C-alpha positions, 0 to 999 in steps of 0.5 A: 792127814792133818799136821797137828804141829808143823814148822815152816822155815823159821819157827816151830809152829805150835811152840813159837806162838807165844814168842811173837807175842812176848819177845818184844815185851822182853826187849822193852826198856826196863821199868824198874830193874833190881840190882843183881850180883854177878852170881845171880846173873850167871845163875840166870844164864845157866838156868836159861841154858838148862831150859834151852836143853829141855826144849830141844829134848822135848822136840826130839821126844816128839819127833821120836813118836811121843808127840804129846808128852814131847810137846808138853815138855817143850812148852814147859821149857819155853815158858821157863825161858820166857820167865828167865828172860823177863827176870833178866830184863828186870835184873840190873847188869843181866844181858837180856839181849844175850838170852833173846839172841839165844832164844832166837837162834833156838827157834830158828834152827828149823826143828820140827815137832812131829805129828801125823803126816809129817812128811814134807811131800804131803804139804798142800799147795796152800801150805807151800804158798804160805811157806814161800810167802814167809821166806825170811820171816818167822811164821806161825802156821794155822792150827787144824780145823775145829772139827779135829780139835779137843772138845772135852770138858772134864773128860766129857764131850762138850756136846753131851753137856749142852742142854738142848732146851727152849732157851738154848734153841731160842738163842740159837735162832737169834744167832742164825737170824739177826746175830748171824753177821756178828757170829760169822764176823767173830769166827773170821776174826777168831781164825786170825787170833787162834794161834794166840788164844787156842793154845791157852785153852788147850793147855787148860783142858777147856774146849775150843768151842767154849772159847769161841762162844764166849769171845763171840758174845762178849766182844764179837771178835774185836780186841778193843771192845769196851762195855759201858760198865768198863769191861774190856778186851776180847773176853771182857774183863772188868778192871778188878777181875782182870787184875786178879788174873794178871791183866791191867795197865802196864807202861800205859797199856791195858793188857786186857786188850792182849788176846793171849793174856785175855785167853789165859786169864779166862781159862784161869777164871773158868777153872776157878769157877768149875772148882768152886761150882762142882764143875757145872758148866752153866753155873760157871758161865753164869758167874762169868757174866753175873758175878761169882759172888752172886752165883756162888751164894745161889749154889750154896743156897741150892745145893745140887740144883742146876742153873735151869732150876727155877730157884736158881734161874729166876734169882738171876738177872735177865742178862745172865739168864740170856747169857748162858743160852747164848754161849751154849748155842754159839758153842753148839753152832761152832761144832755143828755149823753144817746142820743149820746151813751155817757156813763160816768163811775159810780163813788162812790163820797163819801169821807172820812178822812184818818189819815195816820198810818205811813209816806207816800207820795201820790205817795206811796199811789197810788201804794199800794192802787192799782186800786180798782174800778177805771180804772186808779187808784187813783193818780188824785183823791188823788191829787185833794182832797189834793191839798196842797201836792206835790205827792212826799212829805212824809207826817208824820204819823197822817196826815189827807187826804181826800180820796174816801171812797172806798180807806180806806179799800184798804189802810188798806189792802195794805199800812200799812204792808205787801209785797205790802206796802214794794214794794210801798216804794221801788219804790218811793225811787228809783232814775233814774241814772243821764245821765251826771257827774252832782250831783245825786241831785240838791241842793242849792249851797251856797245861790243859787238853780238850778231848776229841772223838776217838782219843784215848788216854794213852794216845794223849799222854804219848803225844804230850810226853808223859805216861797215861798213869800220870794223866790219870792220876792228875785228873783223878781218872780210874781204869778203864779211863773212858773219855768223852769228847769235850772233856778237859784234861790237865797235862800237869807233869807232861813235857808239852 
């Protein structure tokens, strides 16, 4: 019997997924602290202890057999603790480290939320291996297989809502021919990201197949995807729409690239559209692609008519008319791959936190780790799980990265010392010779900088001692700050 929730040494799996993503942000240096009285600080500490108790009570309730309500209570308590840690970080005089330490101790207590087959003796060899590999490090175990997860949308099975018409069948044919590699690669990357993204859809009451289908079509499973129009991230939010749902530039980083936050924002957007459009799946998806204003007007002008009605369908741009069948067919294939000879690769989606034992970049780690159990190696997974870091940035020893659990022993074996580690370092330090007489490295000249291929605004700002917002403001750039090679930027306000 599968485990719905299970803990390996370190963290309660389904409840700690947010911790890996959020605790580092809580510990970041305060950007704008508010003065707080001693009474306000003490109130935060007292409220945190109350939330911690509610978390323990929820875990105990689930362990006593009331799994679903216990899980909900524990999750609400955990969300409350995150809110309080963030408020403490922004309150002058409040000891954020005190709350984070308390939080770590709470999650490290080896508590378990009971589920089906929660007898430790029933652990599979793969589960036992993952636990052994993760000893001494927090681990989030992979969630159950998709076939066992929630497929309900507003009380109806998603499979009953997907219209099998010519447009959907034609889109399905494309997914199974020219787009099959994109679909399979997106599924593989989704498995590594699932522990961050799926809980947001589950809490919002939305089907997992819908999450996967949107991600597969929008970004192909690439966290850093940016469209020519400026949409960014796995779920491709435009800047203005992203800001409505809490996404955007914070401390020089575009949070549209955060898998968990993007997943949460997409649930909020979709449920907002469902409420506006009479819970019509196709119209909500059309709004996701073609704009809520346009689709909302069409729905009001054609009350009771479906997306497929000529009065609605023909009034939409071709991209949107194609987009909806692509999403519906990808969701159907996610639910019924075996019916079409589609075999998604089996991926161990468990994740762990790896503390670097010596400086390294994601590029360097990709080389020294090797392929392991993955056909193409772990570059994309490492990038997706650690979206704040550019792949060439050398991260100092002690930096904590989220990695697939299978990567940790590969790191210990090939990246810390030895021939492979030395070769990886030599390869990432190699530089292609320049074609012309230009300097080997494009550098800031005086107070200006020439953009190179692959540059991002945040990387340029970081190298020259200022914030991305400063460089953007000086140069009149607007989010998402798309740069082009050869573009000249003023570095006024930077240190060098």
